[in-house]
LUMPADO-235742 format. One record per residue (C-alpha): x, y, z; residue number from 0. Coordinates in pm, whole numbers, plus 50000, padded with zeros to 5 digits. Layout:
<nodes>
<<X, Y, Z>, NUM>
...
</nodes>
This chain:
<nodes>
<<48216, 87174, 30590>, 0>
<<48067, 86860, 30645>, 1>
<<47889, 86803, 30273>, 2>
<<47619, 86591, 30428>, 3>
<<47450, 86903, 30605>, 4>
<<47644, 87191, 30457>, 5>
<<47746, 87283, 30786>, 6>
<<48077, 87417, 30989>, 7>
<<48230, 87141, 31159>, 8>
<<48198, 87391, 31526>, 9>
<<47823, 87389, 31452>, 10>
<<47801, 87046, 31381>, 11>
<<48018, 86978, 31717>, 12>
<<47754, 87191, 31876>, 13>
<<47450, 87023, 31705>, 14>
<<47596, 86639, 31785>, 15>
<<47728, 86722, 32165>, 16>
<<47611, 86508, 32409>, 17>
<<47413, 86650, 32708>, 18>
<<47746, 86803, 32955>, 19>
<<47794, 87033, 33212>, 20>
<<47855, 87314, 32999>, 21>
<<47457, 87291, 32904>, 22>
<<47348, 87266, 33248>, 23>
<<47592, 87588, 33365>, 24>
<<47407, 87842, 33080>, 25>
<<47054, 87683, 33192>, 26>
<<47154, 87792, 33563>, 27>
<<47320, 88140, 33416>, 28>
<<47018, 88213, 33183>, 29>
<<46758, 88080, 33406>, 30>
<<46860, 88280, 33703>, 31>
<<46789, 88582, 33476>, 32>
<<46440, 88434, 33430>, 33>
<<46421, 88364, 33788>, 34>
<<46479, 88761, 33857>, 35>
<<46261, 88859, 33572>, 36>
<<45966, 88698, 33681>, 37>
<<46032, 88761, 34120>, 38>
<<46048, 89114, 33960>, 39>
<<45746, 89172, 33728>, 40>
<<45494, 88934, 33967>, 41>
<<45608, 89067, 34317>, 42>
<<45452, 89418, 34265>, 43>
<<45102, 89215, 34295>, 44>
<<45141, 89129, 34593>, 45>
<<45171, 89437, 34804>, 46>
<<44970, 89712, 34573>, 47>
<<44684, 89642, 34857>, 48>
<<44916, 89756, 35104>, 49>
<<45044, 90071, 34937>, 50>
<<44679, 90122, 34893>, 51>
<<44655, 90125, 35274>, 52>
<<44979, 90324, 35359>, 53>
<<44958, 90561, 35079>, 54>
<<44574, 90653, 35026>, 55>
<<44415, 90599, 35364>, 56>
<<44056, 90778, 35376>, 57>
<<43945, 90908, 35722>, 58>
<<43600, 90748, 35799>, 59>
<<43625, 90521, 35509>, 60>
<<43413, 90179, 35607>, 61>
<<43725, 89996, 35384>, 62>
<<44102, 90026, 35344>, 63>
<<44251, 90258, 35132>, 64>
<<44334, 90173, 34762>, 65>
<<44558, 90241, 34500>, 66>
<<44313, 90495, 34246>, 67>
<<44281, 90274, 33923>, 68>
<<44528, 90530, 33734>, 69>
<<44774, 90504, 34000>, 70>
<<44716, 90102, 33990>, 71>
<<44734, 90078, 33603>, 72>
<<45071, 90254, 33607>, 73>
<<45187, 90048, 33900>, 74>
<<45116, 89736, 33759>, 75>
<<45163, 89811, 33440>, 76>
<<45501, 90053, 33391>, 77>
<<45730, 89767, 33425>, 78>
<<45526, 89576, 33122>, 79>
<<45606, 89899, 32892>, 80>
<<45997, 89899, 33000>, 81>
<<46023, 89517, 32863>, 82>
<<45815, 89558, 32595>, 83>
<<46049, 89836, 32461>, 84>
<<46368, 89668, 32607>, 85>
<<46274, 89313, 32417>, 86>
<<46263, 89560, 32056>, 87>
<<46567, 89736, 32216>, 88>
<<46819, 89476, 32351>, 89>
<<46715, 89232, 32055>, 90>
<<46789, 89454, 31821>, 91>
<<47138, 89491, 31980>, 92>
<<47242, 89165, 32061>, 93>
<<47247, 89083, 31663>, 94>
<<47483, 89404, 31625>, 95>
<<47714, 89350, 31888>, 96>
<<47708, 88996, 32041>, 97>
<<47484, 88788, 32284>, 98>
<<47699, 88827, 32558>, 99>
<<47820, 89200, 32579>, 100>
<<47448, 89275, 32578>, 101>
<<47391, 89012, 32856>, 102>
<<47582, 89191, 33102>, 103>
<<47395, 89538, 33074>, 104>
<<47042, 89440, 33075>, 105>
<<47183, 89244, 33447>, 106>
<<47283, 89563, 33595>, 107>
<<46983, 89737, 33483>, 108>
<<46801, 89493, 33620>, 109>
<<47001, 89472, 33967>, 110>
<<47012, 89866, 34019>, 111>
<<46636, 89962, 33949>, 112>
<<46571, 89658, 34141>, 113>
<<46738, 89810, 34466>, 114>
<<46606, 90192, 34304>, 115>
<<46266, 90054, 34313>, 116>
<<46251, 90004, 34697>, 117>
<<46399, 90341, 34743>, 118>
<<46100, 90559, 34611>, 119>
<<46198, 90922, 34747>, 120>
<<45972, 91121, 34964>, 121>
<<45662, 91080, 35179>, 122>
<<45374, 91200, 34997>, 123>
<<45170, 90958, 34818>, 124>
<<45257, 91137, 34443>, 125>
<<45663, 91140, 34526>, 126>
<<45660, 90766, 34606>, 127>
<<45443, 90665, 34316>, 128>
<<45642, 90837, 34083>, 129>
<<45979, 90696, 34162>, 130>
<<45837, 90408, 34191>, 131>
<<45685, 90373, 33797>, 132>
<<46028, 90524, 33718>, 133>
<<46233, 90289, 33834>, 134>
<<45977, 90017, 33706>, 135>
<<45987, 90138, 33380>, 136>
<<46370, 90074, 33372>, 137>
<<46377, 89750, 33554>, 138>
<<46104, 89665, 33275>, 139>
<<46359, 89780, 33000>, 140>
<<46631, 89555, 33190>, 141>
<<46390, 89235, 33194>, 142>
<<46294, 89316, 32849>, 143>
<<46638, 89246, 32711>, 144>
<<46665, 88920, 32892>, 145>
<<46398, 88768, 32694>, 146>
<<46542, 88741, 32328>, 147>
<<46940, 88712, 32459>, 148>
<<46839, 88422, 32720>, 149>
<<46648, 88191, 32481>, 150>
<<46884, 88273, 32161>, 151>
<<47196, 88202, 32379>, 152>
<<47065, 87890, 32487>, 153>
<<46914, 87768, 32139>, 154>
<<47271, 87874, 32038>, 155>
<<47474, 87599, 32287>, 156>
<<47236, 87344, 32298>, 157>
<<47246, 87006, 32062>, 158>
<<46967, 86989, 31827>, 159>
<<46803, 86651, 32000>, 160>
<<46744, 86817, 32371>, 161>
<<46733, 87198, 32229>, 162>
<<46351, 87242, 32335>, 163>
<<46411, 87132, 32689>, 164>
<<46689, 87344, 32711>, 165>
<<46470, 87646, 32610>, 166>
<<46228, 87553, 32800>, 167>
<<46443, 87504, 33106>, 168>
<<46570, 87841, 33137>, 169>
<<46184, 87959, 33070>, 170>
<<46083, 87748, 33378>, 171>
<<46295, 87957, 33599>, 172>
<<46007, 88214, 33580>, 173>
<<45815, 87939, 33795>, 174>
<<46026, 87915, 34042>, 175>
<<46065, 88301, 34046>, 176>
<<45686, 88398, 34119>, 177>
<<45723, 88065, 34418>, 178>
<<46022, 88232, 34535>, 179>
<<45816, 88602, 34533>, 180>
<<45546, 88411, 34687>, 181>
<<45744, 88247, 34960>, 182>
<<45984, 88551, 35045>, 183>
<<45697, 88792, 35113>, 184>
<<45514, 88491, 35328>, 185>
<<45782, 88509, 35546>, 186>
<<45857, 88903, 35532>, 187>
<<45495, 88941, 35650>, 188>
<<45500, 88666, 35910>, 189>
<<45826, 88812, 36074>, 190>
<<45631, 89133, 36056>, 191>
<<45285, 89071, 36180>, 192>
<<45449, 88911, 36469>, 193>
<<45680, 89180, 36553>, 194>
<<45447, 89470, 36513>, 195>
<<45097, 89361, 36639>, 196>
<<44796, 89538, 36515>, 197>
<<44426, 89524, 36488>, 198>
<<44198, 89461, 36186>, 199>
<<44082, 89751, 36011>, 200>
<<43733, 89733, 36125>, 201>
<<43820, 89787, 36476>, 202>
<<44077, 90078, 36416>, 203>
<<44166, 90197, 36109>, 204>
<<44498, 90407, 36166>, 205>
<<44648, 90134, 36357>, 206>
<<44578, 89843, 36158>, 207>
<<44835, 89993, 35937>, 208>
<<45200, 89983, 36140>, 209>
<<45476, 90237, 36036>, 210>
<<45697, 89944, 36003>, 211>
<<45439, 89820, 35694>, 212>
<<45610, 90087, 35481>, 213>
<<45934, 89853, 35512>, 214>
<<45767, 89548, 35406>, 215>
<<45725, 89643, 35099>, 216>
<<46045, 89783, 35007>, 217>
<<46213, 89468, 35139>, 218>
<<45983, 89242, 34848>, 219>
<<46109, 89450, 34597>, 220>
<<46458, 89518, 34687>, 221>
<<46535, 89152, 34705>, 222>
<<46461, 89093, 34324>, 223>
<<46848, 89201, 34284>, 224>
<<46975, 88929, 34495>, 225>
<<46948, 88602, 34245>, 226>
<<47065, 88835, 33889>, 227>
<<47368, 88946, 34125>, 228>
<<47522, 88635, 34218>, 229>
<<47489, 88522, 33862>, 230>
<<47695, 88807, 33696>, 231>
<<48049, 88665, 33763>, 232>
<<47972, 88377, 33515>, 233>
<<47759, 88596, 33294>, 234>
<<48061, 88803, 33227>, 235>
<<48255, 88456, 33180>, 236>
<<48070, 88294, 32912>, 237>
<<48177, 88286, 32589>, 238>
<<48037, 88442, 32281>, 239>
<<47790, 88174, 32097>, 240>
<<47918, 88003, 31781>, 241>
<<47693, 88066, 31612>, 242>
<<47736, 88444, 31640>, 243>
<<48114, 88462, 31626>, 244>
<<48070, 88237, 31318>, 245>
<<47742, 88323, 31125>, 246>
<<47740, 88671, 31230>, 247>
<<48072, 88810, 31324>, 248>
<<48225, 88571, 31057>, 249>
<<48510, 88497, 31273>, 250>
<<48492, 88102, 31241>, 251>
<<48864, 88063, 31401>, 252>
<<48722, 88223, 31749>, 253>
<<48399, 88013, 31723>, 254>
<<48654, 87685, 31725>, 255>
<<48892, 87856, 31976>, 256>
<<48631, 87928, 32215>, 257>
<<48395, 87584, 32131>, 258>
<<48715, 87369, 32170>, 259>
<<48738, 87465, 32530>, 260>
<<48388, 87443, 32576>, 261>
<<48337, 87079, 32424>, 262>
<<48682, 86987, 32488>, 263>
<<48720, 86866, 32152>, 264>
<<48919, 86959, 31882>, 265>
<<48738, 87179, 31600>, 266>
<<48878, 87283, 31253>, 267>
<<48847, 87671, 31253>, 268>
<<48704, 87643, 30814>, 269>
<<48747, 88018, 30787>, 270>
<<48736, 87966, 30403>, 271>
<<48422, 87881, 30423>, 272>
<<48236, 88141, 30575>, 273>
<<48436, 88396, 30379>, 274>
<<48294, 88223, 30062>, 275>
<<47917, 88270, 30248>, 276>
<<47963, 88599, 30330>, 277>
<<48028, 88636, 29918>, 278>
<<47688, 88498, 29867>, 279>
<<47436, 88842, 29861>, 280>
<<47138, 88580, 29887>, 281>
<<47293, 88527, 30272>, 282>
<<47260, 88885, 30384>, 283>
<<46889, 88963, 30342>, 284>
<<46766, 89195, 30627>, 285>
<<46440, 89218, 30827>, 286>
<<46228, 89453, 30609>, 287>
<<46372, 89276, 30287>, 288>
<<46128, 89080, 30079>, 289>
<<46350, 88775, 30070>, 290>
<<46307, 88779, 30429>, 291>
<<45864, 88834, 30420>, 292>
<<45888, 88538, 30152>, 293>
<<46108, 88297, 30398>, 294>
<<45986, 88421, 30726>, 295>
<<45720, 88640, 30715>, 296>
<<45451, 88393, 30811>, 297>
<<45657, 88258, 31068>, 298>
<<45705, 88589, 31238>, 299>
<<45284, 88657, 31227>, 300>
<<45271, 88329, 31367>, 301>
<<45498, 88377, 31679>, 302>
<<45368, 88746, 31723>, 303>
<<45031, 88646, 31691>, 304>
<<45054, 88352, 31966>, 305>
<<45231, 88533, 32200>, 306>
<<44999, 88815, 32155>, 307>
<<44689, 88591, 32238>, 308>
<<44851, 88402, 32497>, 309>
<<44968, 88657, 32735>, 310>
<<44655, 88851, 32702>, 311>
<<44480, 88558, 32881>, 312>
<<44799, 88481, 33079>, 313>
<<44849, 88801, 33239>, 314>
<<44517, 88890, 33296>, 315>
<<44485, 88638, 33513>, 316>
<<44791, 88583, 33697>, 317>
<<44769, 88994, 33798>, 318>
<<44448, 88956, 33894>, 319>
<<44411, 88677, 34090>, 320>
<<44380, 88816, 34397>, 321>
<<44116, 88988, 34293>, 322>
<<43944, 88626, 34175>, 323>
<<44049, 88503, 34561>, 324>
<<43889, 88770, 34696>, 325>
<<43558, 88723, 34459>, 326>
<<43535, 88331, 34520>, 327>
<<43661, 88375, 34922>, 328>
<<43958, 88247, 34927>, 329>
<<44101, 88551, 35103>, 330>
<<43878, 88767, 35384>, 331>
<<43730, 89058, 35320>, 332>
<<43986, 89335, 35318>, 333>
<<43861, 89523, 35666>, 334>
<<43893, 89192, 35829>, 335>
<<44293, 89150, 35840>, 336>
<<44568, 89469, 35929>, 337>
<<44751, 89557, 35619>, 338>
<<45058, 89325, 35658>, 339>
<<44807, 88992, 35693>, 340>
<<44687, 89139, 35398>, 341>
<<45017, 89091, 35229>, 342>
<<45058, 88774, 35397>, 343>
<<44682, 88608, 35259>, 344>
<<44731, 88736, 34939>, 345>
<<45100, 88609, 34878>, 346>
<<44955, 88206, 35017>, 347>
<<44672, 88204, 34748>, 348>
<<44933, 88359, 34491>, 349>
<<45184, 88049, 34626>, 350>
<<44965, 87763, 34639>, 351>
<<44856, 87820, 34290>, 352>
<<45251, 87873, 34197>, 353>
<<45295, 87541, 34379>, 354>
<<44964, 87341, 34250>, 355>
<<44959, 87423, 33856>, 356>
<<45199, 87719, 33738>, 357>
<<45576, 87520, 33838>, 358>
<<45435, 87164, 33736>, 359>
<<45309, 87273, 33421>, 360>
<<45688, 87446, 33310>, 361>
<<45843, 87103, 33353>, 362>
<<45587, 86933, 33183>, 363>
<<45727, 87127, 32894>, 364>
<<46115, 87057, 32981>, 365>
<<46061, 86678, 32952>, 366>
<<45823, 86652, 32695>, 367>
<<45867, 86889, 32430>, 368>
<<46174, 86747, 32224>, 369>
<<45932, 86423, 32244>, 370>
<<45572, 86519, 32165>, 371>
<<45730, 86877, 31975>, 372>
<<45634, 87210, 31978>, 373>
<<45356, 87246, 31789>, 374>
<<45176, 86944, 31943>, 375>
<<45219, 87127, 32314>, 376>
<<45123, 87411, 32200>, 377>
<<44831, 87311, 32056>, 378>
<<44665, 87107, 32327>, 379>
<<44779, 87378, 32584>, 380>
<<44534, 87647, 32377>, 381>
<<44254, 87418, 32349>, 382>
<<44277, 87296, 32726>, 383>
<<44281, 87627, 32810>, 384>
<<43975, 87736, 32589>, 385>
<<43784, 87458, 32699>, 386>
<<43858, 87552, 33094>, 387>
<<43787, 87917, 33041>, 388>
<<43406, 87804, 32902>, 389>
<<43390, 87606, 33171>, 390>
<<43456, 87859, 33459>, 391>
<<43249, 88132, 33218>, 392>
<<42923, 87993, 33135>, 393>
<<42769, 87858, 33448>, 394>
<<42977, 88108, 33675>, 395>
<<42733, 88163, 33939>, 396>
<<42740, 87826, 34030>, 397>
<<43105, 87885, 34077>, 398>
<<43077, 88172, 34367>, 399>
<<42831, 87944, 34580>, 400>
<<43081, 87891, 34884>, 401>
<<43050, 87496, 34864>, 402>
<<43169, 87502, 34518>, 403>
<<43498, 87680, 34553>, 404>
<<43765, 87459, 34549>, 405>
<<43660, 87323, 34202>, 406>
<<43675, 87678, 34108>, 407>
<<44029, 87730, 34223>, 408>
<<44114, 87365, 34070>, 409>
<<43986, 87427, 33739>, 410>
<<44168, 87790, 33757>, 411>
<<44414, 87592, 33813>, 412>
<<44419, 87379, 33518>, 413>
<<44391, 87661, 33282>, 414>
<<44741, 87767, 33459>, 415>
<<44939, 87424, 33413>, 416>
<<44818, 87425, 33017>, 417>
<<44903, 87806, 32974>, 418>
<<45245, 87624, 33090>, 419>
<<45210, 87285, 32949>, 420>
<<45173, 87494, 32665>, 421>
<<45206, 87819, 32468>, 422>
<<45367, 87996, 32741>, 423>
<<45655, 87767, 32743>, 424>
<<45614, 87707, 32328>, 425>
<<45579, 88070, 32252>, 426>
<<45916, 88137, 32417>, 427>
<<46046, 87838, 32278>, 428>
<<46015, 87821, 31867>, 429>
<<46145, 88208, 31780>, 430>
<<46502, 88149, 31925>, 431>
<<46470, 87839, 31661>, 432>
<<46321, 87918, 31345>, 433>
<<46504, 88215, 31213>, 434>
<<46875, 88323, 31127>, 435>
<<47140, 88373, 31306>, 436>
<<47205, 88753, 31214>, 437>
<<46821, 88841, 31292>, 438>
<<46713, 88560, 31528>, 439>
<<46790, 88788, 31866>, 440>
<<46578, 89080, 31654>, 441>
<<46289, 88808, 31555>, 442>
<<46276, 88670, 31908>, 443>
<<46288, 89035, 32091>, 444>
<<45960, 89112, 31843>, 445>
<<45777, 88785, 31950>, 446>
<<45823, 88888, 32315>, 447>
<<45736, 89254, 32215>, 448>
<<45380, 89165, 32072>, 449>
<<45391, 88933, 32362>, 450>
<<45391, 89200, 32624>, 451>
<<45134, 89405, 32407>, 452>
<<44924, 89103, 32483>, 453>
<<45043, 89143, 32866>, 454>
<<44936, 89504, 32874>, 455>
<<44657, 89491, 32713>, 456>
<<44522, 89179, 32917>, 457>
<<44641, 89331, 33220>, 458>
<<44471, 89679, 33149>, 459>
<<44192, 89578, 32977>, 460>
<<44108, 89346, 33199>, 461>
<<44085, 89527, 33476>, 462>
<<43812, 89767, 33380>, 463>
<<43615, 89497, 33207>, 464>
<<43621, 89265, 33453>, 465>
<<43422, 89559, 33715>, 466>
<<43083, 89478, 33813>, 467>
<<42818, 89608, 33542>, 468>
<<42620, 89733, 33852>, 469>
<<42748, 90064, 33894>, 470>
<<42699, 90040, 34293>, 471>
<<42908, 89722, 34298>, 472>
<<43255, 89865, 34083>, 473>
<<43523, 89932, 34242>, 474>
<<43625, 90290, 34351>, 475>
<<43681, 90514, 34059>, 476>
<<43650, 90214, 33823>, 477>
<<43328, 90248, 33543>, 478>
<<43087, 89992, 33518>, 479>
<<43241, 89706, 33285>, 480>
<<43112, 89354, 33157>, 481>
<<43167, 89173, 33490>, 482>
<<43390, 88849, 33531>, 483>
<<43169, 88603, 33361>, 484>
<<43145, 88789, 33025>, 485>
<<43552, 88859, 33075>, 486>
<<43608, 88469, 33088>, 487>
<<43391, 88453, 32777>, 488>
<<43643, 88735, 32620>, 489>
<<43945, 88495, 32762>, 490>
<<43798, 88156, 32616>, 491>
<<43753, 88353, 32280>, 492>
<<44081, 88454, 32253>, 493>
<<44232, 88145, 32353>, 494>
<<44060, 87987, 32048>, 495>
<<44197, 88250, 31847>, 496>
<<44560, 88131, 31956>, 497>
<<44488, 87750, 31906>, 498>
<<44438, 87871, 31513>, 499>
<<44706, 88072, 31475>, 500>
<<44935, 87780, 31596>, 501>
<<44909, 87646, 31254>, 502>
<<45137, 87919, 31103>, 503>
<<45452, 87790, 31303>, 504>
<<45662, 87475, 31210>, 505>
<<45763, 87205, 31442>, 506>
<<46101, 87230, 31474>, 507>
<<46193, 86917, 31684>, 508>
<<46511, 86754, 31600>, 509>
<<46630, 86989, 31321>, 510>
<<46927, 87150, 31347>, 511>
<<46898, 87624, 31393>, 512>
<<47073, 87612, 31022>, 513>
<<46791, 87407, 30864>, 514>
<<46489, 87542, 31005>, 515>
<<46625, 87936, 30918>, 516>
<<46720, 87777, 30586>, 517>
<<47130, 87907, 30605>, 518>
<<47178, 87564, 30597>, 519>
<<47056, 87581, 30150>, 520>
<<47258, 87906, 30087>, 521>
<<47570, 87764, 30215>, 522>
<<47542, 87483, 30051>, 523>
<<47435, 87612, 29744>, 524>
<<47707, 87820, 29736>, 525>
<<47958, 87549, 29822>, 526>
<<47845, 87339, 29570>, 527>
<<47818, 87571, 29316>, 528>
</nodes>
């Protein structure tokens, strides 16, 4: 044990390690899981309009078929509900069985359910939607497990100097996942559109949706399994993290030998230090104990509230981008296109936003988080999102004029940029750093699940809120809402609350995990006694 920090040698070796090849392999292995997560969660929004045309066509209707509100809500939201459940369950399991054991299970679940969701059974709308929703739920369940496990594994593998950047890099793969989904949908729809020519809906409602269009959405959903499958072998080869092995499983010898191989240095086992710590009752408080509430209660409130508020704003924008694009004229009216053209146009618009604002925002965080600190980036991000939301909301009528469309999209993109160079990345990083090793995965899971609850509120609340106040102008089947302008004001207020809740979260820049979680004090106290 190193007397200066009261920490095990194996953990000091990890904290002080120079950036090495194994750091990058860990980023890629954990990051491909996130690439898949984002692809699977967001690709559904590319094909919902197509599902409406194929399965809910109305004879004689002047506009193409669309999913009824309750079906649309289920298809878009069931994966989020699954993710919430998976975050809580696998977060808890990751602290019980170990990060690595559970990591393989979540990946297999994601692969199988990605493929199965494209094989929805029957040709009747009810059968297809029911099986689609069933598999999307379990797909979400697997994705949910990836959140706490990827973050915890990366934080426990990292050195303290660049830990924030490494965890953020895993999360930044989400940007590439969204981009990948958009690019793939563009390619598939372009190929199908050139092979199977079809007139626009207003020319011929029936022929505008070719029978082959049914393959398009299935292919887009099923390809989500590929990136995850590619990394399965390497996931299984990764050793368990030293912090779990030493501090939770109490096997210092195994931790030392695992990390000796990874770091290629000799590390002393120091089993007796681990045994001493085990006897310390202070060191074993549970999640629902007074000791936890005293030490980490406010931290957990901070990480759950900021993630909850962020995701309300983030998901309400992301899932309804296509409606905003239609409203400002970026996507032509549905009746002027055939079914596959519509997929192409929606995917193109989403890909442009991802390319211009989503992806750059993530990487700004990766490169600056260990210089600026988590707190500063989160505060800046929430503040800028608040400002931009109000800028879009108050003169909303000004933005709807065709000549101002491009300006609207620029400000809308900046909102996304500051979500990602801001709270979207930091809310993922911080919960993996501030809790004790034996509760780390669980607390990250709770924080992430709180975020998904926000996503569900954002996705469904916004669907109803953003409807026009005029009953004649609402989407079919929806009651009148408060309109887009007022919805944007509500989102601005939510971001303002996020700015305030950021003050509950501590800064972790440059500190070791044991220092942040207070495990050091306990060990030091014990060994000096």
